[in-house]
PDB file of N, H, CA, C and O in Angstrom:
ATOM      1  N   UNK A   1     115.646  97.906  82.738  1.00  0.00           N
ATOM      2  CA  UNK A   1     116.520  98.981  83.147  1.00  0.00           C
ATOM      3  C   UNK A   1     115.862  99.711  84.310  1.00  0.00           C
ATOM      4  O   UNK A   1     114.694 100.090  84.225  1.00  0.00           O
ATOM      5  N   UNK A   2     116.597  99.909  85.386  1.00  0.00           N
ATOM      6  H   UNK A   2     117.546  99.601  85.456  1.00  0.00           H
ATOM      7  CA  UNK A   2     116.070 100.587  86.564  1.00  0.00           C
ATOM      8  C   UNK A   2     116.401 102.073  86.474  1.00  0.00           C
ATOM      9  O   UNK A   2     117.552 102.450  86.254  1.00  0.00           O
ATOM     10  N   UNK A   3     115.373 102.920  86.647  1.00  0.00           N
ATOM     11  H   UNK A   3     114.438 102.614  86.826  1.00  0.00           H
ATOM     12  CA  UNK A   3     115.567 104.367  86.585  1.00  0.00           C
ATOM     13  C   UNK A   3     115.022 105.004  87.859  1.00  0.00           C
ATOM     14  O   UNK A   3     114.222 104.397  88.570  1.00  0.00           O
ATOM     15  N   UNK A   4     115.454 106.220  88.142  1.00  0.00           N
ATOM     16  H   UNK A   4     116.104 106.713  87.564  1.00  0.00           H
ATOM     17  CA  UNK A   4     114.980 106.974  89.295  1.00  0.00           C
ATOM     18  C   UNK A   4     114.146 108.147  88.810  1.00  0.00           C
ATOM     19  O   UNK A   4     114.418 108.723  87.756  1.00  0.00           O
ATOM     20  N   UNK A   5     113.126 108.494  89.589  1.00  0.00           N
ATOM     21  H   UNK A   5     112.906 108.026  90.445  1.00  0.00           H
ATOM     22  CA  UNK A   5     112.322 109.681  89.300  1.00  0.00           C
ATOM     23  C   UNK A   5     112.785 110.795  90.235  1.00  0.00           C
ATOM     24  O   UNK A   5     112.847 110.622  91.452  1.00  0.00           O
ATOM     25  N   UNK A   6     113.108 111.941  89.639  1.00  0.00           N
ATOM     26  H   UNK A   6     113.057 112.082  88.651  1.00  0.00           H
ATOM     27  CA  UNK A   6     113.686 113.058  90.387  1.00  0.00           C
ATOM     28  C   UNK A   6     112.662 114.188  90.468  1.00  0.00           C
ATOM     29  O   UNK A   6     112.069 114.566  89.457  1.00  0.00           O
ATOM     30  N   UNK A   7     112.456 114.723  91.662  1.00  0.00           N
ATOM     31  H   UNK A   7     112.938 114.416  92.483  1.00  0.00           H
ATOM     32  CA  UNK A   7     111.531 115.828  91.882  1.00  0.00           C
ATOM     33  C   UNK A   7     112.059 117.082  91.195  1.00  0.00           C
ATOM     34  O   UNK A   7     113.236 117.417  91.330  1.00  0.00           O
ATOM     35  N   UNK A   8     111.196 117.774  90.460  1.00  0.00           N
ATOM     36  H   UNK A   8     110.240 117.502  90.350  1.00  0.00           H
ATOM     37  CA  UNK A   8     111.625 118.978  89.744  1.00  0.00           C
ATOM     38  C   UNK A   8     111.793 120.172  90.692  1.00  0.00           C
ATOM     39  O   UNK A   8     112.481 121.130  90.339  1.00  0.00           O
ATOM     40  N   UNK A   9     111.191 120.141  91.875  1.00  0.00           N
ATOM     41  H   UNK A   9     110.632 119.363  92.162  1.00  0.00           H
ATOM     42  CA  UNK A   9     111.308 121.264  92.815  1.00  0.00           C
ATOM     43  C   UNK A   9     112.570 121.176  93.672  1.00  0.00           C
ATOM     44  O   UNK A   9     113.352 122.125  93.725  1.00  0.00           O
ATOM     45  N   UNK A  10     112.771 120.045  94.339  1.00  0.00           N
ATOM     46  H   UNK A  10     112.136 119.274  94.297  1.00  0.00           H
ATOM     47  CA  UNK A  10     113.881 119.948  95.291  1.00  0.00           C
ATOM     48  C   UNK A  10     115.036 119.084  94.793  1.00  0.00           C
ATOM     49  O   UNK A  10     116.136 119.160  95.340  1.00  0.00           O
ATOM     50  N   UNK A  11     114.807 118.263  93.764  1.00  0.00           N
ATOM     51  H   UNK A  11     113.914 118.202  93.319  1.00  0.00           H
ATOM     52  CA  UNK A  11     115.880 117.452  93.204  1.00  0.00           C
ATOM     53  C   UNK A  11     116.119 116.126  93.910  1.00  0.00           C
ATOM     54  O   UNK A  11     117.091 115.439  93.598  1.00  0.00           O
ATOM     55  N   UNK A  12     115.264 115.747  94.848  1.00  0.00           N
ATOM     56  H   UNK A  12     114.473 116.305  95.102  1.00  0.00           H
ATOM     57  CA  UNK A  12     115.456 114.472  95.534  1.00  0.00           C
ATOM     58  C   UNK A  12     114.951 113.321  94.675  1.00  0.00           C
ATOM     59  O   UNK A  12     114.014 113.474  93.892  1.00  0.00           O
ATOM     60  N   UNK A  13     115.589 112.171  94.836  1.00  0.00           N
ATOM     61  H   UNK A  13     116.350 112.047  95.472  1.00  0.00           H
ATOM     62  CA  UNK A  13     115.214 110.963  94.098  1.00  0.00           C
ATOM     63  C   UNK A  13     114.292 110.147  94.987  1.00  0.00           C
ATOM     64  O   UNK A  13     114.739 109.470  95.912  1.00  0.00           O
ATOM     65  N   UNK A  14     112.981 110.220  94.692  1.00  0.00           N
ATOM     66  H   UNK A  14     112.617 110.770  93.941  1.00  0.00           H
ATOM     67  CA  UNK A  14     111.987 109.615  95.563  1.00  0.00           C
ATOM     68  C   UNK A  14     111.496 108.248  95.104  1.00  0.00           C
ATOM     69  O   UNK A  14     111.157 107.413  95.943  1.00  0.00           O
ATOM     70  N   UNK A  15     111.448 108.002  93.834  1.00  0.00           N
ATOM     71  H   UNK A  15     111.723 108.681  93.153  1.00  0.00           H
ATOM     72  CA  UNK A  15     110.865 106.781  93.294  1.00  0.00           C
ATOM     73  C   UNK A  15     111.830 106.115  92.323  1.00  0.00           C
ATOM     74  O   UNK A  15     112.605 106.790  91.646  1.00  0.00           O
ATOM     75  N   UNK A  16     111.778 104.801  92.260  1.00  0.00           N
ATOM     76  H   UNK A  16     111.147 104.253  92.811  1.00  0.00           H
ATOM     77  CA  UNK A  16     112.530 104.064  91.253  1.00  0.00           C
ATOM     78  C   UNK A  16     111.603 103.027  90.638  1.00  0.00           C
ATOM     79  O   UNK A  16     110.713 102.500  91.306  1.00  0.00           O
ATOM     80  N   UNK A  17     111.820 102.740  89.361  1.00  0.00           N
ATOM     81  H   UNK A  17     112.543 103.168  88.818  1.00  0.00           H
ATOM     82  CA  UNK A  17     110.986 101.768  88.664  1.00  0.00           C
ATOM     83  C   UNK A  17     111.757 101.161  87.512  1.00  0.00           C
ATOM     84  O   UNK A  17     112.784 101.686  87.083  1.00  0.00           O
ATOM     85  N   UNK A  18     111.246 100.047  87.019  1.00  0.00           N
ATOM     86  H   UNK A  18     110.412  99.620  87.368  1.00  0.00           H
ATOM     87  CA  UNK A  18     111.841  99.383  85.866  1.00  0.00           C
ATOM     88  C   UNK A  18     111.171  99.898  84.608  1.00  0.00           C
ATOM     89  O   UNK A  18     109.944  99.983  84.545  1.00  0.00           O
ATOM     90  N   UNK A  19     111.965 100.242  83.609  1.00  0.00           N
ATOM     91  H   UNK A  19     112.962 100.173  83.661  1.00  0.00           H
ATOM     92  CA  UNK A  19     111.449 100.811  82.367  1.00  0.00           C
ATOM     93  C   UNK A  19     112.198 100.192  81.202  1.00  0.00           C
ATOM     94  O   UNK A  19     113.417 100.030  81.266  1.00  0.00           O
ATOM     95  N   UNK A  20     111.488  99.845  80.140  1.00  0.00           N
ATOM     96  H   UNK A  20     110.498  99.976  80.088  1.00  0.00           H
ATOM     97  CA  UNK A  20     112.203  99.383  78.951  1.00  0.00           C
ATOM     98  C   UNK A  20     113.080 100.496  78.382  1.00  0.00           C
ATOM     99  O   UNK A  20     112.807 101.676  78.597  1.00  0.00           O
ATOM    100  N   UNK A  21     114.111 100.127  77.672  1.00  0.00           N
ATOM    101  H   UNK A  21     114.333  99.167  77.498  1.00  0.00           H
ATOM    102  CA  UNK A  21     115.072 101.096  77.144  1.00  0.00           C
ATOM    103  C   UNK A  21     114.421 101.920  76.031  1.00  0.00           C
ATOM    104  O   UNK A  21     114.062 101.383  74.983  1.00  0.00           O
ATOM    105  N   UNK A  22     114.272 103.213  76.263  1.00  0.00           N
ATOM    106  H   UNK A  22     114.563 103.649  77.114  1.00  0.00           H
ATOM    107  CA  UNK A  22     113.773 104.188  75.293  1.00  0.00           C
ATOM    108  C   UNK A  22     114.589 105.453  75.462  1.00  0.00           C
ATOM    109  O   UNK A  22     115.211 105.653  76.505  1.00  0.00           O
ATOM    110  N   UNK A  23     114.596 106.294  74.474  1.00  0.00           N
ATOM    111  H   UNK A  23     114.091 106.132  73.627  1.00  0.00           H
ATOM    112  CA  UNK A  23     115.362 107.543  74.561  1.00  0.00           C
ATOM    113  C   UNK A  23     114.548 108.701  75.120  1.00  0.00           C
ATOM    114  O   UNK A  23     115.096 109.779  75.346  1.00  0.00           O
ATOM    115  N   UNK A  24     113.265 108.506  75.347  1.00  0.00           N
ATOM    116  H   UNK A  24     112.820 107.630  75.163  1.00  0.00           H
ATOM    117  CA  UNK A  24     112.426 109.598  75.829  1.00  0.00           C
ATOM    118  C   UNK A  24     112.397 109.620  77.359  1.00  0.00           C
ATOM    119  O   UNK A  24     112.519 108.580  78.007  1.00  0.00           O
ATOM    120  N   UNK A  25     112.234 110.810  77.921  1.00  0.00           N
ATOM    121  H   UNK A  25     112.135 111.654  77.394  1.00  0.00           H
ATOM    122  CA  UNK A  25     112.156 110.968  79.377  1.00  0.00           C
ATOM    123  C   UNK A  25     110.731 110.745  79.849  1.00  0.00           C
ATOM    124  O   UNK A  25     109.775 111.148  79.187  1.00  0.00           O
ATOM    125  N   UNK A  26     110.600 110.117  80.966  1.00  0.00           N
ATOM    126  H   UNK A  26     111.377 109.789  81.504  1.00  0.00           H
ATOM    127  CA  UNK A  26     109.309 109.860  81.578  1.00  0.00           C
ATOM    128  C   UNK A  26     109.003 111.011  82.534  1.00  0.00           C
ATOM    129  O   UNK A  26     109.853 111.382  83.343  1.00  0.00           O
ATOM    130  N   UNK A  27     107.800 111.578  82.452  1.00  0.00           N
ATOM    131  H   UNK A  27     107.109 111.276  81.795  1.00  0.00           H
ATOM    132  CA  UNK A  27     107.384 112.687  83.322  1.00  0.00           C
ATOM    133  C   UNK A  27     106.079 112.289  83.987  1.00  0.00           C
ATOM    134  O   UNK A  27     105.117 111.926  83.309  1.00  0.00           O
ATOM    135  N   UNK A  28     106.040 112.357  85.327  1.00  0.00           N
ATOM    136  H   UNK A  28     106.821 112.652  85.878  1.00  0.00           H
ATOM    137  CA  UNK A  28     104.847 111.974  86.088  1.00  0.00           C
ATOM    138  C   UNK A  28     104.629 112.961  87.224  1.00  0.00           C
ATOM    139  O   UNK A  28     105.576 113.574  87.717  1.00  0.00           O
ATOM    140  N   UNK A  29     103.371 113.111  87.637  1.00  0.00           N
ATOM    141  H   UNK A  29     102.602 112.613  87.236  1.00  0.00           H
ATOM    142  CA  UNK A  29     103.061 113.879  88.845  1.00  0.00           C
ATOM    143  C   UNK A  29     102.998 112.891  89.998  1.00  0.00           C
ATOM    144  O   UNK A  29     102.168 111.982  90.003  1.00  0.00           O
ATOM    145  N   UNK A  30     103.887 113.075  90.985  1.00  0.00           N
ATOM    146  H   UNK A  30     104.561 113.813  90.981  1.00  0.00           H
ATOM    147  CA  UNK A  30     103.964 112.195  92.143  1.00  0.00           C
ATOM    148  C   UNK A  30     104.070 113.048  93.405  1.00  0.00           C
ATOM    149  O   UNK A  30     104.383 114.237  93.346  1.00  0.00           O
ATOM    150  N   UNK A  31     103.806 112.419  94.539  1.00  0.00           N
ATOM    151  H   UNK A  31     103.552 111.453  94.588  1.00  0.00           H
ATOM    152  CA  UNK A  31     103.934 113.104  95.824  1.00  0.00           C
ATOM    153  C   UNK A  31     105.393 113.075  96.264  1.00  0.00           C
ATOM    154  O   UNK A  31     106.016 112.014  96.296  1.00  0.00           O
ATOM    155  N   UNK A  32     105.930 114.230  96.599  1.00  0.00           N
ATOM    156  H   UNK A  32     105.424 115.092  96.574  1.00  0.00           H
ATOM    157  CA  UNK A  32     107.300 114.333  97.106  1.00  0.00           C
ATOM    158  C   UNK A  32     107.234 114.461  98.624  1.00  0.00           C
ATOM    159  O   UNK A  32     106.691 115.441  99.134  1.00  0.00           O
ATOM    160  N   UNK A  33     107.781 113.480  99.360  1.00  0.00           N
ATOM    161  H   UNK A  33     108.222 112.684  98.946  1.00  0.00           H
ATOM    162  CA  UNK A  33     107.745 113.573 100.822  1.00  0.00           C
ATOM    163  C   UNK A  33     108.586 114.721 101.375  1.00  0.00           C
ATOM    164  O   UNK A  33     108.282 115.243 102.448  1.00  0.00           O
ATOM    165  N   UNK A  34     109.631 115.117 100.665  1.00  0.00           N
ATOM    166  H   UNK A  34     109.878 114.693  99.794  1.00  0.00           H
ATOM    167  CA  UNK A  34     110.478 116.217 101.138  1.00  0.00           C
ATOM    168  C   UNK A  34     109.774 117.565 100.992  1.00  0.00           C
ATOM    169  O   UNK A  34     109.838 118.401 101.893  1.00  0.00           O
ATOM    170  N   UNK A  35     109.092 117.781  99.838  1.00  0.00           N
ATOM    171  H   UNK A  35     109.041 117.102  99.106  1.00  0.00           H
ATOM    172  CA  UNK A  35     108.338 119.017  99.606  1.00  0.00           C
ATOM    173  C   UNK A  35     106.957 118.962 100.259  1.00  0.00           C
ATOM    174  O   UNK A  35     106.349 120.002 100.511  1.00  0.00           O
ATOM    175  N   UNK A  36     106.466 117.770 100.531  1.00  0.00           N
ATOM    176  H   UNK A  36     106.960 116.925 100.327  1.00  0.00           H
ATOM    177  CA  UNK A  36     105.151 117.516 101.111  1.00  0.00           C
ATOM    178  C   UNK A  36     104.026 118.051 100.219  1.00  0.00           C
ATOM    179  O   UNK A  36     103.053 118.628 100.704  1.00  0.00           O
ATOM    180  N   UNK A  37     104.182 117.843  98.885  1.00  0.00           N
ATOM    181  H   UNK A  37     104.973 117.374  98.492  1.00  0.00           H
ATOM    182  CA  UNK A  37     103.145 118.210  97.930  1.00  0.00           C
ATOM    183  C   UNK A  37     103.354 117.422  96.643  1.00  0.00           C
ATOM    184  O   UNK A  37     104.398 116.798  96.459  1.00  0.00           O
ATOM    185  N   UNK A  38     102.372 117.449  95.759  1.00  0.00           N
ATOM    186  H   UNK A  38     101.524 117.956  95.909  1.00  0.00           H
ATOM    187  CA  UNK A  38     102.474 116.797  94.472  1.00  0.00           C
ATOM    188  C   UNK A  38     103.283 117.688  93.514  1.00  0.00           C
ATOM    189  O   UNK A  38     102.949 118.852  93.296  1.00  0.00           O
ATOM    190  N   UNK A  39     104.349 117.113  92.953  1.00  0.00           N
ATOM    191  H   UNK A  39     104.620 116.167  93.131  1.00  0.00           H
ATOM    192  CA  UNK A  39     105.204 117.835  92.024  1.00  0.00           C
ATOM    193  C   UNK A  39     105.478 116.974  90.800  1.00  0.00           C
ATOM    194  O   UNK A  39     105.175 115.781  90.785  1.00  0.00           O
ATOM    195  N   UNK A  40     106.047 117.583  89.788  1.00  0.00           N
ATOM    196  H   UNK A  40     106.294 118.552  89.800  1.00  0.00           H
ATOM    197  CA  UNK A  40     106.423 116.851  88.585  1.00  0.00           C
ATOM    198  C   UNK A  40     107.737 116.126  88.845  1.00  0.00           C
ATOM    199  O   UNK A  40     108.700 116.725  89.323  1.00  0.00           O
ATOM    200  N   UNK A  41     107.773 114.845  88.532  1.00  0.00           N
ATOM    201  H   UNK A  41     106.990 114.358  88.143  1.00  0.00           H
ATOM    202  CA  UNK A  41     108.979 114.022  88.650  1.00  0.00           C
ATOM    203  C   UNK A  41     109.393 113.587  87.257  1.00  0.00           C
ATOM    204  O   UNK A  41     108.560 113.150  86.464  1.00  0.00           O
ATOM    205  N   UNK A  42     110.691 113.708  86.955  1.00  0.00           N
ATOM    206  H   UNK A  42     111.368 114.064  87.599  1.00  0.00           H
ATOM    207  CA  UNK A  42     111.233 113.314  85.650  1.00  0.00           C
ATOM    208  C   UNK A  42     112.222 112.179  85.837  1.00  0.00           C
ATOM    209  O   UNK A  42     112.888 112.068  86.866  1.00  0.00           O
ATOM    210  N   UNK A  43     112.301 111.337  84.813  1.00  0.00           N
ATOM    211  H   UNK A  43     111.759 111.427  83.977  1.00  0.00           H
ATOM    212  CA  UNK A  43     113.238 110.211  84.883  1.00  0.00           C
ATOM    213  C   UNK A  43     114.676 110.716  84.780  1.00  0.00           C
ATOM    214  O   UNK A  43     114.940 111.768  84.198  1.00  0.00           O
ATOM    215  N   UNK A  44     115.586 109.959  85.349  1.00  0.00           N
ATOM    216  H   UNK A  44     115.372 109.105  85.822  1.00  0.00           H
ATOM    217  CA  UNK A  44     116.987 110.356  85.367  1.00  0.00           C
ATOM    218  C   UNK A  44     117.660 110.125  84.020  1.00  0.00           C
ATOM    219  O   UNK A  44     118.754 110.637  83.785  1.00  0.00           O
ATOM    220  N   UNK A  45     117.028 109.367  83.136  1.00  0.00           N
ATOM    221  H   UNK A  45     116.139 108.951  83.327  1.00  0.00           H
ATOM    222  CA  UNK A  45     117.616 109.091  81.816  1.00  0.00           C
ATOM    223  C   UNK A  45     116.852 109.813  80.739  1.00  0.00           C
ATOM    224  O   UNK A  45     117.195 109.706  79.562  1.00  0.00           O
TER     225      UNK A  45
END
């Protein structure tokens, strides 16, 4: 299943990855090119 990671600050979808089907949300610290800093990114599902 392909999911998108959404920046918690600006809401842009910067990263996509394949994830097995689970009901829990994935939360990662990633670099947001729009904010130009490291922010928390959450999965769209």
